[in-house]
MARLUMZA-526674 format. One record per residue (C-alpha): residue in one letter; x, y, z. Coordinates in nm, 4 decimals, always signed. Layout:
BAKE type        x        y        z
BAKE    A        X        Y        Z
...
END
This chain:
BAKE type        x        y        z
BAKE    M  +6.5515 +13.8467 +12.7029
BAKE    K  +6.2892 +14.1077 +12.7221
BAKE    N  +6.4195 +14.2901 +12.4099
BAKE    K  +6.4719 +13.9736 +12.2205
BAKE    T  +6.1193 +13.8439 +12.2765
BAKE    F  +5.9507 +14.1810 +12.2025
BAKE    W  +5.9971 +14.1544 +11.8250
BAKE    I  +5.8822 +13.7982 +11.8344
BAKE    F  +5.5632 +13.8928 +11.9985
BAKE    V  +5.5144 +14.1698 +11.7514
BAKE    L  +5.5712 +13.9194 +11.4657
BAKE    L  +5.3134 +13.6746 +11.6063
BAKE    L  +5.0702 +13.8924 +11.7986
BAKE    S  +4.8282 +13.9453 +11.5164
BAKE    S  +4.8203 +13.5730 +11.4250
BAKE    I  +4.8069 +13.4457 +11.7813
BAKE    I  +4.5313 +13.6978 +11.8761
BAKE    S  +4.3463 +13.5811 +11.5764
BAKE    I  +4.3934 +13.2338 +11.6697
BAKE    A  +4.2790 +13.3080 +12.0163
BAKE    Y  +3.9863 +13.5074 +11.8881
BAKE    S  +4.0382 +13.7710 +12.1463
BAKE    Y  +3.9582 +13.5266 +12.4301
BAKE    T  +4.0849 +13.7838 +12.6811
BAKE    R  +3.7408 +13.8597 +12.8117
BAKE    F  +3.7728 +13.6978 +13.1629
BAKE    S  +3.7425 +13.9452 +13.4397
BAKE    D  +3.9649 +13.9373 +13.7479
BAKE    K  +3.6812 +13.7502 +13.9184
BAKE    E  +3.6808 +13.4849 +13.6555
BAKE    E  +4.0031 +13.3019 +13.7180
BAKE    K  +3.8700 +12.9865 +13.5494
BAKE    T  +4.0963 +12.7044 +13.4448
BAKE    V  +4.0249 +12.4542 +13.1631
BAKE    A  +3.9108 +12.1899 +13.4151
BAKE    E  +3.6153 +12.4164 +13.5144
BAKE    C  +3.5279 +12.5368 +13.1659
BAKE    H  +3.3208 +12.2732 +12.9790
BAKE    E  +3.0252 +12.3633 +12.7584
BAKE    T  +2.8868 +12.2140 +12.4426
BAKE    P  +2.6872 +12.4509 +12.2223
BAKE    S  +2.3171 +12.3506 +12.1659
BAKE    A  +2.1751 +12.3060 +11.8031
BAKE    L  +2.0918 +12.5961 +11.5973
BAKE    E  +1.7508 +12.7549 +11.6094
BAKE    P  +1.5435 +12.7007 +11.2780
BAKE    E  +1.6562 +13.0231 +11.1191
BAKE    F  +1.7747 +12.8534 +10.8094
BAKE    K  +1.5901 +12.8374 +10.4857
BAKE    P  +1.6442 +12.5177 +10.2619
BAKE    T  +1.9538 +12.4878 +10.0571
BAKE    V  +1.8758 +12.4861  +9.6813
BAKE    E  +2.1482 +12.3065  +9.4803
BAKE    N  +2.2147 +12.3785  +9.1153
BAKE    K  +2.1142 +12.0784  +8.8963
BAKE    F  +2.3977 +12.1051  +8.6475
BAKE    K  +2.6676 +11.8304  +8.6558
BAKE    P  +2.9836 +11.8368  +8.4341
BAKE    T  +3.0216 +11.5497  +8.1993
BAKE    V  +3.3988 +11.5555  +8.2157
BAKE    K  +3.5851 +11.3797  +8.4798
BAKE    A  +3.6861 +11.5840  +8.7839
BAKE    P  +4.0548 +11.6884  +8.8124
BAKE    E  +4.2590 +11.4456  +9.0123
BAKE    G  +4.1979 +11.4826  +9.3795
BAKE    M  +3.9056 +11.7166  +9.3455
BAKE    V  +3.5276 +11.6736  +9.3570
BAKE    W  +3.2384 +11.8700  +9.1945
BAKE    I  +3.0555 +12.1060  +9.4200
BAKE    P  +2.7276 +12.2029  +9.2580
BAKE    G  +2.6753 +12.5438  +9.4136
BAKE    G  +2.3378 +12.6915  +9.4688
BAKE    E  +2.1555 +12.8982  +9.7178
BAKE    F  +2.1912 +12.8476 +10.1028
BAKE    S  +2.1738 +13.0069 +10.4403
BAKE    M  +2.5222 +13.1150 +10.5620
BAKE    G  +2.6453 +13.1831 +10.9062
BAKE    T  +2.5433 +13.0866 +11.2531
BAKE    N  +2.3337 +13.1983 +11.5475
BAKE    I  +2.5481 +13.0370 +11.8129
BAKE    E  +2.6594 +13.3140 +12.0374
BAKE    D  +2.8728 +13.1876 +12.3153
BAKE    E  +3.0970 +12.9193 +12.1519
BAKE    S  +3.1924 +12.7477 +12.4742
BAKE    L  +3.4546 +12.9300 +12.6816
BAKE    C  +3.2530 +12.9457 +13.0071
BAKE    N  +2.9301 +13.1015 +12.8591
BAKE    I  +3.0981 +13.4167 +12.7483
BAKE    K  +2.8598 +13.5636 +12.4967
BAKE    G  +2.9363 +13.7277 +12.1738
BAKE    L  +3.2398 +13.5468 +12.0516
BAKE    T  +3.0741 +13.4327 +11.7246
BAKE    K  +2.9095 +13.7532 +11.6382
BAKE    D  +3.1281 +13.8047 +11.3312
BAKE    A  +2.9492 +13.4965 +11.1913
BAKE    S  +2.5968 +13.6452 +11.2181
BAKE    P  +2.3468 +13.7249 +11.1143
BAKE    I  +2.2443 +13.4313 +10.9026
BAKE    H  +2.1911 +13.5441 +10.5416
BAKE    R  +2.1159 +13.4015 +10.1975
BAKE    V  +2.4019 +13.3477  +9.9455
BAKE    Y  +2.4218 +13.1924  +9.6008
BAKE    V  +2.7468 +13.0447  +9.4594
BAKE    D  +2.8065 +12.8965  +9.1166
BAKE    G  +2.9490 +12.5431  +9.0853
BAKE    Y  +3.3153 +12.4627  +9.1075
BAKE    Y  +3.5633 +12.1810  +9.1925
BAKE    M  +3.7247 +12.1529  +9.5315
BAKE    D  +4.0223 +11.9591  +9.6675
BAKE    E  +3.8964 +11.6523  +9.8498
BAKE    T  +4.1546 +11.7118 +10.1279
BAKE    E  +4.3745 +11.9910 +10.2654
BAKE    V  +4.6990 +12.0235 +10.0608
BAKE    T  +4.9460 +11.7833 +10.1879
BAKE    N  +5.3148 +11.7899 +10.2547
BAKE    E  +5.3708 +11.5689  +9.9593
BAKE    E  +5.1768 +11.8056  +9.7231
BAKE    F  +5.3425 +12.1223  +9.8586
BAKE    E  +5.6826 +11.9634  +9.8174
BAKE    K  +5.6154 +11.9100  +9.4411
BAKE    F  +5.5382 +12.2837  +9.4184
BAKE    V  +5.8545 +12.3877  +9.6038
BAKE    K  +6.0684 +12.1528  +9.3945
BAKE    A  +5.9136 +12.2836  +9.0643
BAKE    T  +5.9388 +12.6516  +9.1561
BAKE    G  +6.2053 +12.6961  +9.4241
BAKE    Y  +5.9438 +12.8672  +9.6370
BAKE    V  +6.0462 +12.9827  +9.9798
BAKE    T  +5.7698 +13.0278 +10.2376
BAKE    I  +5.7433 +13.3266 +10.4597
BAKE    A  +5.8272 +13.1190 +10.7695
BAKE    E  +6.1562 +13.0286 +10.5928
BAKE    Q  +6.2425 +13.3843 +10.5176
BAKE    K  +6.4558 +13.5947 +10.7681
BAKE    P  +6.2411 +13.8914 +10.8886
BAKE    T  +6.3805 +14.2288 +10.7722
BAKE    K  +6.4625 +14.5404 +10.9544
BAKE    E  +6.1979 +14.7336 +10.7403
BAKE    E  +5.9329 +14.5004 +10.8757
BAKE    F  +6.0521 +14.5264 +11.2441
BAKE    P  +6.2548 +14.8531 +11.2741
BAKE    T  +6.2848 +14.8202 +11.6601
BAKE    A  +6.4222 +14.4727 +11.6542
BAKE    R  +6.7932 +14.4045 +11.6863
BAKE    L  +6.9573 +14.2442 +11.3918
BAKE    E  +7.0679 +13.9366 +11.5864
BAKE    D  +6.6964 +13.8700 +11.6737
BAKE    L  +6.5760 +13.8649 +11.3271
BAKE    I  +6.5478 +13.4918 +11.2850
BAKE    A  +6.3318 +13.2832 +11.0394
BAKE    G  +6.0613 +13.0760 +11.2209
BAKE    S  +5.6946 +13.0486 +11.3088
BAKE    A  +5.4392 +12.9897 +11.5776
BAKE    V  +5.4284 +12.6488 +11.7422
BAKE    F  +5.1699 +12.5154 +12.0036
BAKE    T  +5.3596 +12.4618 +12.3284
BAKE    P  +5.1505 +12.2817 +12.6028
BAKE    T  +5.1617 +12.4045 +12.9578
BAKE    S  +5.2746 +12.2028 +13.2559
BAKE    S  +4.9504 +12.2497 +13.4431
BAKE    A  +4.6010 +12.3957 +13.4310
BAKE    I  +4.6018 +12.7667 +13.3650
BAKE    N  +4.3672 +13.0619 +13.3162
BAKE    L  +4.2641 +13.0546 +12.9511
BAKE    S  +4.2771 +13.4269 +12.9095
BAKE    D  +4.6531 +13.4242 +12.8572
BAKE    F  +4.7093 +13.2520 +12.5204
BAKE    L  +5.0696 +13.3438 +12.5119
BAKE    Q  +5.1210 +13.0647 +12.7734
BAKE    W  +5.0679 +12.8044 +12.5065
BAKE    W  +5.2005 +12.9726 +12.1884
BAKE    R  +5.5731 +13.0228 +12.1155
BAKE    Y  +5.7700 +13.1648 +11.8367
BAKE    K  +5.9963 +12.8821 +11.7311
BAKE    P  +6.3146 +12.9722 +11.5231
BAKE    G  +6.3527 +12.7184 +11.2387
BAKE    A  +5.9853 +12.6135 +11.2484
BAKE    D  +5.8532 +12.5929 +10.8906
BAKE    W  +5.6519 +12.3485 +10.6725
BAKE    R  +5.9415 +12.1072 +10.6525
BAKE    H  +6.0039 +12.1386 +11.0231
BAKE    P  +5.6615 +12.1748 +11.1734
BAKE    E  +5.7697 +12.1579 +11.5450
BAKE    G  +6.1078 +12.3254 +11.4936
BAKE    P  +6.4456 +12.2520 +11.3329
BAKE    E  +6.4768 +11.9143 +11.5045
BAKE    S  +6.1560 +11.7872 +11.3556
BAKE    T  +6.0821 +11.6473 +11.0047
BAKE    I  +5.7892 +11.5622 +10.7704
BAKE    T  +5.9603 +11.2268 +10.6725
BAKE    G  +5.6795 +10.9730 +10.6825
BAKE    K  +5.4114 +11.2489 +10.7025
BAKE    E  +5.3757 +11.2954 +10.3286
BAKE    K  +4.9926 +11.2606 +10.3725
BAKE    Y  +4.9653 +11.4992 +10.6565
BAKE    P  +4.8395 +11.8553 +10.5756
BAKE    V  +5.1039 +12.1111 +10.5071
BAKE    V  +5.1259 +12.3671 +10.7868
BAKE    H  +5.3154 +12.6892 +10.8593
BAKE    V  +5.1845 +12.8470 +10.5384
BAKE    A  +5.0893 +13.2154 +10.5331
BAKE    Y  +4.8208 +13.3357 +10.3077
BAKE    E  +5.0543 +13.4399 +10.0226
BAKE    D  +5.2175 +13.0905 +10.0400
BAKE    A  +4.8802 +12.9337  +9.9969
BAKE    A  +4.7932 +13.1649  +9.7120
BAKE    A  +5.1184 +13.0915  +9.5381
BAKE    Y  +5.0628 +12.7202  +9.5501
BAKE    A  +4.7045 +12.7567  +9.4191
BAKE    K  +4.8237 +12.9746  +9.1181
BAKE    W  +5.1037 +12.7130  +9.0332
BAKE    A  +4.8458 +12.4349  +9.0496
BAKE    G  +4.6030 +12.6161  +8.8124
BAKE    K  +4.3584 +12.6713  +9.1002
BAKE    R  +4.2615 +12.9316  +9.3484
BAKE    L  +4.1723 +12.9698  +9.7117
BAKE    P  +3.8017 +12.9390  +9.7766
BAKE    T  +3.5822 +13.2323  +9.8793
BAKE    E  +3.4477 +13.2141 +10.2253
BAKE    A  +3.0926 +13.1415 +10.0745
BAKE    E  +3.2288 +12.8661  +9.8485
BAKE    W  +3.4017 +12.7043 +10.1530
BAKE    E  +3.0881 +12.7071 +10.3730
BAKE    F  +2.8603 +12.5869 +10.0915
BAKE    A  +3.0908 +12.2979 +10.0279
BAKE    A  +3.1256 +12.2201 +10.4025
BAKE    R  +2.7614 +12.2040 +10.4557
BAKE    G  +2.7365 +11.9408 +10.1884
BAKE    G  +2.3903 +12.0457 +10.0653
BAKE    K  +2.2373 +12.0130 +10.4040
BAKE    T  +2.0397 +12.2886 +10.5580
BAKE    G  +2.1576 +12.4609 +10.8971
BAKE    N  +2.3530 +12.1696 +11.0472
BAKE    L  +2.5802 +12.2533 +11.3336
BAKE    Y  +2.8621 +12.0406 +11.2026
BAKE    A  +2.9701 +11.9258 +10.8601
BAKE    W  +2.8298 +11.5838 +10.9213
BAKE    G  +2.5078 +11.6830 +11.1190
BAKE    N  +2.4038 +11.8169 +11.4592
BAKE    D  +2.5534 +11.5427 +11.6789
BAKE    L  +2.9234 +11.5904 +11.7605
BAKE    K  +2.9655 +11.2167 +11.8184
BAKE    P  +2.7178 +11.0104 +11.6034
BAKE    K  +2.6832 +10.6649 +11.7593
BAKE    G  +2.9612 +10.7674 +12.0084
BAKE    K  +3.2159 +10.8228 +11.7344
BAKE    F  +3.4153 +11.1522 +11.6600
BAKE    Q  +3.3998 +11.2646 +11.2994
BAKE    T  +3.6845 +11.4939 +11.3111
BAKE    N  +4.0323 +11.5490 +11.4745
BAKE    I  +3.9885 +11.8037 +11.7578
BAKE    Y  +4.1286 +11.8201 +12.1110
BAKE    Q  +3.9796 +11.6035 +12.3900
BAKE    G  +4.0941 +11.6389 +12.7562
BAKE    N  +4.2350 +11.9273 +12.9458
BAKE    F  +4.3522 +12.2112 +12.7149
BAKE    P  +4.6368 +12.3080 +12.6795
BAKE    I  +4.8161 +12.0939 +12.9315
BAKE    K  +5.1120 +11.8693 +12.8261
BAKE    D  +4.9621 +11.5292 +12.7459
BAKE    G  +4.6200 +11.6598 +12.8015
BAKE    D  +4.4805 +11.5637 +12.4688
BAKE    T  +4.3432 +11.2136 +12.5292
BAKE    G  +4.3216 +11.1291 +12.1567
BAKE    E  +3.9754 +10.9871 +12.1944
BAKE    D  +3.9207 +11.0781 +11.8232
BAKE    G  +4.2188 +10.8563 +11.7357
BAKE    F  +4.4849 +11.1218 +11.7202
BAKE    K  +4.6819 +11.3331 +11.9641
BAKE    G  +4.7846 +11.6354 +11.7647
BAKE    I  +4.7790 +11.6801 +11.3953
BAKE    A  +4.6459 +11.3852 +11.1694
BAKE    P  +4.6997 +11.2570 +10.8287
BAKE    T  +4.4284 +11.3726 +10.5857
BAKE    A  +4.1052 +11.1667 +10.5162
BAKE    Q  +4.1042 +10.9712 +10.8393
BAKE    Y  +3.7279 +11.0262 +10.8828
BAKE    A  +3.4249 +10.9791 +10.6706
BAKE    P  +3.3796 +11.2559 +10.4055
BAKE    N  +3.0789 +11.4887 +10.4030
BAKE    A  +2.7907 +11.4576 +10.1516
BAKE    Y  +3.0021 +11.6162  +9.8697
BAKE    G  +3.2984 +11.3782  +9.9323
BAKE    L  +3.5059 +11.6279 +10.1167
BAKE    Y  +3.7348 +11.5309 +10.4014
BAKE    D  +3.8349 +11.7274 +10.7162
BAKE    M  +3.6026 +12.0254 +10.6607
BAKE    A  +3.6221 +12.0606 +11.0411
BAKE    G  +3.9241 +12.0144 +11.2635
BAKE    N  +4.2861 +11.9021 +11.1890
BAKE    V  +4.4061 +12.2281 +11.0444
BAKE    W  +4.2603 +12.5760 +10.9828
BAKE    E  +4.2189 +12.6656 +10.6172
BAKE    W  +4.2864 +12.9980 +10.4458
BAKE    V  +4.0213 +13.1289 +10.2207
BAKE    N  +4.0511 +13.4349  +9.9918
BAKE    D  +3.8285 +13.6831 +10.1697
BAKE    W  +3.9554 +13.9788 +10.3688
BAKE    Y  +3.8356 +13.9525 +10.7262
BAKE    S  +3.5832 +14.2118 +10.8445
BAKE    V  +3.4080 +14.1750 +11.1667
BAKE    D  +3.0771 +14.3308 +11.0335
BAKE    Y  +3.0809 +14.1864 +10.6795
BAKE    Y  +2.7841 +13.9499 +10.7430
BAKE    K  +2.5784 +14.2228 +10.8812
BAKE    S  +2.6281 +14.4375 +10.5861
BAKE    L  +2.5211 +14.1472 +10.3516
BAKE    A  +2.2175 +14.0661 +10.5561
BAKE    E  +2.1021 +14.4316 +10.5506
BAKE    S  +2.0380 +14.4131 +10.1713
BAKE    S  +1.7628 +14.1446 +10.2472
BAKE    K  +1.8515 +14.0024  +9.9057
BAKE    T  +2.0397 +13.6748  +9.8145
BAKE    V  +2.3953 +13.7737  +9.7458
BAKE    R  +2.5472 +13.6104  +9.4319
BAKE    N  +2.9066 +13.4837  +9.4477
BAKE    P  +3.0309 +13.7189  +9.7246
BAKE    Q  +3.3986 +13.7908  +9.7229
BAKE    G  +3.4186 +13.9180 +10.0671
BAKE    P  +3.4602 +14.2798 +10.1825
BAKE    S  +3.6753 +14.5303  +9.9866
BAKE    T  +3.9066 +14.5702 +10.2760
BAKE    Y  +3.9940 +14.4288 +10.6136
BAKE    Y  +3.8506 +14.5357 +10.9491
BAKE    D  +3.9117 +14.4046 +11.2997
BAKE    P  +3.8604 +14.6702 +11.5727
BAKE    S  +4.0606 +14.4415 +11.8143
BAKE    D  +4.3604 +14.4773 +11.5800
BAKE    P  +4.2937 +14.7688 +11.3462
BAKE    T  +4.6437 +14.7898 +11.1868
BAKE    D  +4.6745 +14.4230 +11.1044
BAKE    I  +4.5909 +14.2923 +10.7566
BAKE    K  +4.3803 +13.9936 +10.7881
BAKE    R  +4.2065 +13.7158 +10.5859
BAKE    V  +3.9636 +13.4475 +10.6911
BAKE    H  +4.0351 +13.1138 +10.8239
BAKE    R  +3.7801 +12.8276 +10.8214
BAKE    G  +3.7192 +12.4968 +10.9802
BAKE    G  +3.9020 +12.4870 +11.3050
BAKE    S  +4.1976 +12.2718 +11.3976
BAKE    F  +4.3288 +11.9857 +11.6102
BAKE    L  +4.3536 +12.2355 +11.8923
BAKE    C  +3.9915 +12.3287 +11.9012
BAKE    T  +3.8081 +12.1998 +12.2114
BAKE    D  +3.4744 +12.2362 +12.3780
BAKE    Q  +3.6782 +12.4036 +12.6628
BAKE    Y  +3.8203 +12.6924 +12.4529
BAKE    C  +3.7363 +12.7021 +12.0746
BAKE    T  +3.4551 +12.5186 +11.9140
BAKE    R  +3.5124 +12.6652 +11.5615
BAKE    Y  +3.4805 +12.3449 +11.4058
BAKE    M  +3.1098 +12.4316 +11.3886
BAKE    V  +3.0455 +12.4771 +11.0241
BAKE    G  +2.9061 +12.8331 +11.0317
BAKE    T  +3.1831 +12.9956 +11.2366
BAKE    R  +3.4814 +13.1853 +11.1238
BAKE    G  +3.8502 +13.2442 +11.1996
BAKE    K  +4.1006 +13.5111 +11.1001
BAKE    G  +4.4740 +13.5504 +11.0530
BAKE    E  +4.7351 +13.8173 +10.9717
BAKE    I  +4.8384 +13.7499 +10.6099
BAKE    R  +5.2079 +13.7025 +10.6725
BAKE    S  +5.1649 +13.4936 +10.9907
BAKE    A  +5.1609 +13.1113 +11.0018
BAKE    A  +5.1530 +12.8413 +11.2740
BAKE    N  +5.1512 +12.4658 +11.3040
BAKE    H  +4.7787 +12.4355 +11.2797
BAKE    I  +4.7151 +12.6328 +10.9650
BAKE    G  +4.6915 +12.4976 +10.6150
BAKE    F  +4.4586 +12.5296 +10.3128
BAKE    R  +4.2839 +12.3604 +10.0164
BAKE    C  +4.1999 +12.4930  +9.6664
BAKE    V  +3.9114 +12.5204  +9.4248
BAKE    K  +3.8948 +12.5272  +9.0515
BAKE    E  +3.6292 +12.6723  +8.8208
BAKE    L  +3.4738 +12.4522  +8.5393
END
């Protein structure tokens, strides 16, 4: 069993570590379970300068399912340092310092790409996602041939409260898991046509975007759109997680990651259909929670620092020229944004609009999707 699971961990390790954001900083003296780890981040300090939107508005009708994002100049990033997880500092340092960015206007999908939309792409092109492809001996030379089985990462709840430092307790490589079978070969997307497609790796998302005549957003475009023209808000809808006592996004409430621990106070236990909550000021749905979204930028832990050092407004940044993650220096990573239905104030509050995620480009999971943009 040890030999069989070794290649599986190799296959998933980059993605899962990225999903877990290197939350392995508990010391031996900090054996804290989720029941003991609650914290809600405070509002951002006033380090943000006003957002200045472009005035131009297209006279033509927006493409179906898309909205116009005016672009302009804004303050990007966050100064939240601990991001829950029992007051451990520094987890969001890759999203600081706050810096000024300008982006041109563009169209953006109102929602994450759905199963229904992705199925049209697959039927038209015959495309096969990475999760559906059998891993090769070239990719994993130490694996036995009988262990090279197509599949993907699936969230698997634990039976009881656990130490959050060991993320492998709630992630499993599931043979047969893919976009058509999000929980494994026994599952289906029948009746879930309006749910966001998951188990898509970066190149799967990029292939869909190209077929649709679109592209993946840059990280700057994604954050500008998520902020909805507002300045420095903690969330895509404001600074209160639950305005008037109501959740504005699909995240995890209850004891993470225990079986049946998600109370569904936000209306959903697990993934939700798209557009179940009010849109932000630009008419975009689910810019926080539900599923992570791939963007086009390479992931580099110190990219924001390099931009801020210029002391100038950066125009239409395309991300760093290469990837850099000292926690996994050999893995090729792109940025994720927005958090997912597994984000919780006990473990990962990356539904905060200025924070970042990351993922190995050929890895997927059942909480990762995407949306597209299109230039005028």
